[in-house]
C-alpha positions as CSV (number, residue, x, y, z in Angstrom):
1,M,-69.3,85.6,-27.4
2,A,-67.4,85.0,-24.2
3,S,-69.6,82.1,-23.3
4,S,-69.4,80.6,-26.7
5,S,-65.6,80.8,-26.7
6,S,-65.4,79.2,-23.2
7,T,-67.7,76.4,-24.3
8,A,-65.4,75.8,-27.3
9,R,-62.3,75.7,-25.1
10,E,-63.9,73.2,-22.7
11,P,-64.0,70.2,-25.1
12,R,-60.4,71.0,-26.1
13,A,-59.4,71.0,-22.5
14,L,-61.2,67.8,-21.9
15,S,-59.5,66.2,-24.9
16,R,-56.1,67.4,-23.7
17,E,-56.8,65.9,-20.3
18,R,-57.8,62.6,-21.8
19,R,-54.6,62.5,-23.9
20,A,-52.6,63.5,-20.9
21,G,-54.3,60.7,-18.9
22,S,-53.7,58.2,-21.6
23,R,-50.0,59.2,-21.8
24,A,-49.7,59.0,-18.0
25,G,-51.2,55.5,-18.0
26,S,-49.3,54.2,-21.0
27,P,-46.0,53.5,-19.1
28,E,-47.6,51.1,-16.7
29,P,-47.8,48.2,-19.2
30,R,-44.3,48.9,-20.4
31,R,-42.9,48.9,-16.9
32,G,-44.7,45.6,-16.1
33,T,-43.3,44.0,-19.3
34,R,-39.8,45.2,-18.3
35,V,-40.2,43.7,-14.8
36,R,-41.4,40.4,-16.3
37,R,-38.5,40.3,-18.7
38,Q,-36.0,41.0,-15.9
39,L,-37.6,38.2,-13.8
40,S,-37.2,35.8,-16.6
41,T,-33.6,36.6,-17.3
42,S,-32.5,37.0,-13.6
43,P,-31.9,33.2,-13.0
44,W,-29.7,32.9,-16.0
45,L,-27.6,35.9,-14.9
46,F,-27.1,34.2,-11.5
47,A,-26.3,30.9,-13.2
48,A,-24.0,32.4,-15.8
49,P,-20.7,32.2,-13.8
50,G,-21.3,28.6,-12.9
51,L,-22.4,27.7,-16.5
52,L,-19.3,29.4,-17.8
53,V,-17.0,27.4,-15.5
54,V,-18.8,24.1,-16.4
55,G,-18.6,24.9,-20.1
56,V,-14.9,25.9,-20.1
57,F,-13.6,23.2,-17.7
58,I,-16.0,20.3,-18.3
59,L,-18.0,20.4,-21.5
60,Y,-15.3,21.8,-23.7
61,P,-12.6,19.2,-22.6
62,F,-15.2,16.4,-22.9
63,V,-16.2,17.4,-26.4
64,S,-12.6,17.9,-27.3
65,T,-11.6,14.5,-26.0
66,V,-14.4,12.8,-28.0
67,I,-13.3,14.6,-31.2
68,N,-9.7,13.8,-30.6
69,S,-10.5,10.1,-30.2
70,F,-11.3,9.9,-33.9
71,T,-8.0,11.5,-34.9
72,D,-4.3,10.6,-34.9
73,R,-3.4,13.8,-33.0
74,R,-0.1,14.0,-31.1
75,T,1.2,16.5,-28.6
76,L,2.7,18.9,-31.2
77,I,0.9,17.6,-34.3
78,P,-2.8,18.5,-34.9
79,G,-3.4,15.1,-36.6
80,A,-6.1,14.0,-39.1
81,F,-9.4,12.2,-38.9
82,V,-8.9,8.4,-38.8
83,G,-12.4,7.2,-37.8
84,L,-12.5,4.2,-35.6
85,A,-8.8,3.3,-36.0
86,N,-7.9,4.1,-32.4
87,F,-10.8,2.0,-31.1
88,R,-9.8,-0.9,-33.4
89,E,-6.2,-0.6,-32.1
90,L,-7.5,-0.9,-28.5
91,L,-8.9,-4.4,-29.3
92,H,-5.4,-5.6,-30.2
93,D,-3.5,-3.8,-27.5
94,E,-2.4,-6.3,-24.8
95,M,-1.6,-3.4,-22.4
96,F,-5.2,-2.2,-22.7
97,W,-6.6,-5.5,-21.7
98,T,-4.1,-5.7,-18.8
99,A,-5.2,-2.3,-17.6
100,L,-8.9,-3.1,-18.0
101,R,-8.4,-6.3,-16.0
102,N,-6.6,-4.4,-13.2
103,S,-9.2,-1.7,-13.1
104,T,-12.0,-4.3,-13.0
105,L,-10.3,-6.2,-10.2
106,Y,-9.8,-3.0,-8.3
107,V,-13.6,-2.4,-8.4
108,L,-14.4,-5.9,-7.3
109,G,-11.9,-5.7,-4.4
110,V,-12.5,-2.2,-3.1
111,V,-16.2,-1.6,-3.5
112,P,-17.6,-4.4,-1.2
113,A,-15.2,-3.3,1.5
114,L,-16.1,0.4,1.2
115,V,-19.8,-0.4,1.3
116,L,-19.7,-2.6,4.4
117,L,-16.7,-1.5,6.6
118,P,-17.7,2.2,6.8
119,L,-21.2,1.2,7.9
120,L,-19.8,-0.9,10.7
121,L,-17.4,1.9,11.6
122,A,-20.3,4.4,11.7
123,L,-22.3,2.1,14.0
124,L,-19.3,2.0,16.3
125,V,-18.6,5.7,16.5
126,Q,-22.3,6.5,16.7
127,K,-22.4,5.5,20.3
128,N,-21.9,8.3,22.8
129,I,-19.2,7.0,25.0
130,P,-16.2,8.8,26.6
131,G,-13.4,9.5,24.1
132,I,-15.4,8.7,21.0
133,A,-14.7,12.1,19.5
134,F,-11.0,11.3,19.4
135,F,-11.7,8.1,17.4
136,R,-14.1,9.9,15.0
137,S,-11.3,12.4,14.2
138,A,-8.7,9.6,13.9
139,F,-10.8,7.7,11.5
140,Y,-11.4,10.8,9.4
141,T,-7.8,12.0,9.3
142,P,-6.8,9.9,6.3
143,V,-9.5,11.5,4.2
144,V,-8.0,15.0,4.6
145,A,-4.4,13.7,4.3
146,S,-2.7,14.2,0.9
147,I,-2.8,11.1,-1.2
148,V,0.9,11.7,-2.1
149,V,1.8,11.7,1.6
150,V,-0.3,8.6,2.3
151,G,1.2,6.8,-0.6
152,L,4.7,7.5,0.5
153,I,4.0,6.4,4.0
154,W,2.6,3.1,2.8
155,V,5.5,2.6,0.5
156,W,7.9,3.2,3.4
157,L,5.9,0.6,5.5
158,L,5.6,-2.1,2.8
159,D,9.0,-1.8,1.1
160,E,11.4,-4.7,1.4
161,R,13.4,-2.6,3.9
162,G,10.3,-1.1,5.4
163,L,8.8,-1.4,8.8
164,V,6.4,-4.3,8.1
165,N,9.2,-6.5,6.7
166,A,11.4,-5.6,9.5
167,L,8.8,-6.8,12.0
168,L,8.4,-10.0,10.0
169,E,12.1,-10.6,10.1
170,A,12.1,-9.9,13.8
171,V,9.6,-12.6,14.5
172,G,11.4,-15.1,12.3
173,A,9.3,-14.8,9.1
174,G,10.7,-14.1,5.7
175,K,10.4,-10.9,3.8
176,V,7.2,-10.4,1.7
177,G,7.4,-8.6,-1.6
178,F,4.4,-6.3,-1.2
179,L,5.7,-3.9,-3.8
180,S,7.5,-6.4,-6.1
181,D,4.9,-9.1,-6.6
182,Q,2.2,-8.3,-9.1
183,W,-0.8,-9.4,-7.1
184,L,0.5,-8.3,-3.7
185,L,1.1,-4.9,-5.1
186,L,-2.4,-4.6,-6.4
187,L,-3.8,-5.8,-3.1
188,S,-1.6,-3.3,-1.2
189,A,-2.9,-0.5,-3.4
190,M,-6.5,-1.7,-2.7
191,A,-5.8,-1.6,1.1
192,V,-4.6,2.0,0.8
193,T,-7.7,3.0,-1.1
194,V,-10.0,1.3,1.5
195,W,-8.0,2.8,4.4
196,K,-8.2,6.3,3.0
197,G,-11.9,6.1,2.1
198,L,-13.2,4.6,5.3
199,G,-13.7,8.0,7.1
200,Y,-15.3,9.7,4.1
201,Y,-18.0,7.1,3.7
202,M,-18.4,6.7,7.5
203,I,-19.6,10.3,7.6
204,I,-22.2,9.6,4.9
205,Y,-23.4,6.6,6.9
206,L,-23.6,8.6,10.1
207,A,-25.9,11.1,8.4
208,A,-28.1,8.2,7.3
209,L,-28.1,6.4,10.6
210,A,-29.2,9.6,12.4
211,N,-32.5,9.3,10.5
212,V,-33.2,5.7,11.5
213,P,-36.0,5.8,14.2
214,R,-34.8,4.3,17.5
215,E,-38.2,2.8,18.1
216,L,-37.4,0.2,15.3
217,H,-34.4,-1.1,17.2
218,E,-36.3,-1.1,20.5
219,A,-39.2,-3.0,18.9
220,A,-36.8,-5.5,17.4
221,A,-35.0,-5.9,20.8
222,V,-38.4,-6.5,22.5
223,D,-39.1,-9.3,20.0
224,G,-35.8,-10.9,21.0
225,A,-33.6,-9.9,18.1
226,G,-29.9,-9.8,18.8
227,A,-27.4,-7.3,17.6
228,V,-26.7,-9.1,14.3
229,R,-30.3,-9.7,13.6
230,R,-31.2,-6.0,14.3
231,F,-28.4,-5.0,11.9
232,L,-29.7,-7.2,9.1
233,T,-33.4,-6.5,9.6
234,V,-33.4,-2.9,10.8
235,T,-30.2,-1.0,10.0
236,V,-29.5,-2.4,6.5
237,P,-33.0,-1.8,5.1
238,A,-33.0,1.7,6.6
239,V,-29.7,2.7,5.0
240,R,-30.1,0.7,1.8
241,S,-30.4,3.8,-0.4
242,T,-27.2,5.2,1.2
243,M,-25.4,1.9,0.5
244,V,-26.4,2.2,-3.1
245,L,-25.0,5.7,-3.2
246,V,-21.7,4.6,-1.6
247,G,-21.5,1.7,-4.0
248,A,-21.9,4.0,-7.0
249,L,-19.4,6.6,-5.7
250,S,-16.8,4.0,-4.7
251,S,-17.1,2.0,-7.9
252,V,-16.5,5.0,-10.1
253,A,-13.6,6.1,-7.9
254,A,-12.1,2.6,-7.9
255,F,-12.3,2.2,-11.7
256,K,-10.6,5.5,-12.2
257,V,-7.9,4.8,-9.6
258,F,-4.5,6.4,-10.4
259,S,-2.6,7.9,-7.5
260,E,-2.4,4.8,-5.2
261,V,-1.1,2.5,-7.9
262,Y,1.1,5.1,-9.5
263,L,2.8,5.9,-6.2
264,M,3.2,2.3,-5.1
265,A,4.0,0.7,-8.4
266,G,5.8,3.6,-10.1
267,P,5.2,5.2,-13.5
268,D,5.8,1.9,-15.2
269,G,3.0,0.1,-13.4
270,G,4.9,-2.4,-11.4
271,P,6.9,-5.3,-12.7
272,A,6.6,-5.4,-16.5
273,G,3.7,-3.0,-16.3
274,E,1.4,-5.7,-15.0
275,D,-0.3,-3.5,-12.4
276,T,-1.1,-0.7,-14.9
277,T,-4.7,0.7,-14.6
278,L,-6.7,2.4,-17.4
279,V,-6.1,5.9,-16.1
280,M,-2.4,5.2,-15.7
281,L,-2.4,4.0,-19.3
282,V,-4.1,7.2,-20.5
283,Q,-1.5,9.3,-18.6
284,R,1.4,7.3,-20.0
285,T,0.1,7.3,-23.6
286,G,-1.0,10.9,-23.9
287,T,1.7,12.9,-22.1
288,G,5.2,13.9,-23.2
289,L,6.5,15.5,-26.4
290,T,5.6,12.3,-28.4
291,G,2.3,11.6,-26.6
292,R,-0.4,10.0,-28.7
293,V,-3.3,12.3,-27.8
294,G,-5.7,10.7,-30.2
295,Y,-5.2,7.2,-28.8
296,A,-5.2,8.5,-25.2
297,S,-8.5,10.2,-25.9
298,A,-10.0,6.9,-27.2
299,L,-8.9,5.3,-23.9
300,S,-10.5,8.1,-22.0
301,V,-13.8,7.6,-23.9
302,V,-13.7,3.9,-23.0
303,V,-13.2,4.8,-19.3
304,F,-16.2,7.2,-19.5
305,V,-18.4,4.6,-21.1
306,V,-17.5,1.9,-18.6
307,T,-18.0,4.4,-15.7
308,V,-21.5,5.3,-16.9
309,A,-22.2,1.5,-17.3
310,L,-21.2,0.9,-13.7
311,M,-23.5,3.7,-12.5
312,L,-26.4,2.3,-14.5
313,L,-25.8,-1.2,-13.2
314,V,-25.9,0.0,-9.6
315,L,-29.0,2.0,-10.2
316,R,-30.7,-0.9,-12.0
317,A,-29.9,-3.3,-9.1
318,D,-31.4,-0.8,-6.7
319,R,-34.6,-0.6,-8.8
320,K,-34.9,-4.4,-8.9
321,E,-34.7,-4.6,-5.1
322,D,-37.4,-1.9,-4.8
323,A,-39.6,-3.8,-7.2
């Protein structure tokens, strides 16, 4: 009887061991699934703060601007949907065409200078000669300077009673209306933009020039190429992609210019508002207690579309050269 009862307990013990073993092994798949789930969600957890900032400060204002461009909203009035009325009004607004002209001229005047001059400056400061570190710092100083301070300094220099006109009078020349003439004021603002951006784009070119093999210049020199020919046949092709990048960045910044013209021409945009740029027009139209937020939003949409078009034109020109 004892043997029969022991044999009867053995299968039960074995079954309990199997069930215990199955229960002991069952958490493994669940733990692996949990780990895989954590690995799939971890990147989103790390990116969540950045995505939140982008959504709150970039995507939401952009979507809100687009929506407002189809309304007649004002600063203290929600407004109603008006469709394309704001954009139709743009076509008949003389100040809009004046601002578009000035912004386009700003791009045409500033971008070529900011593409070529920083490259020449980078070639100059790239040389390891005594005291070159001082000049590198001096050329970069305007970049870190406040645009308000820079604008006030240039206004003081170019004013009718400023230093430049005082020097012109000292040598017997007459005063020049740098800040009172429509075109001279725009050119003066362009000069400030170029002067302030030289150091920034110089650093970009220095990084690109550091990757140009010295053997190419040596081979060109052995073939009898002079400095100008080496610049055109070796340096320019080697940094062409960087030139495209500088052209794209400077064209967008030039089209959206505000501070330089605002500080030198004043909030009215110079004499009779003839030096107003698009961003200045957006600021003037959409601010204040009676600001036309809907119309200013339509102007902002136009600025965005033109900016994207400029970027696409630069990239397309680069692809054509590659082809």
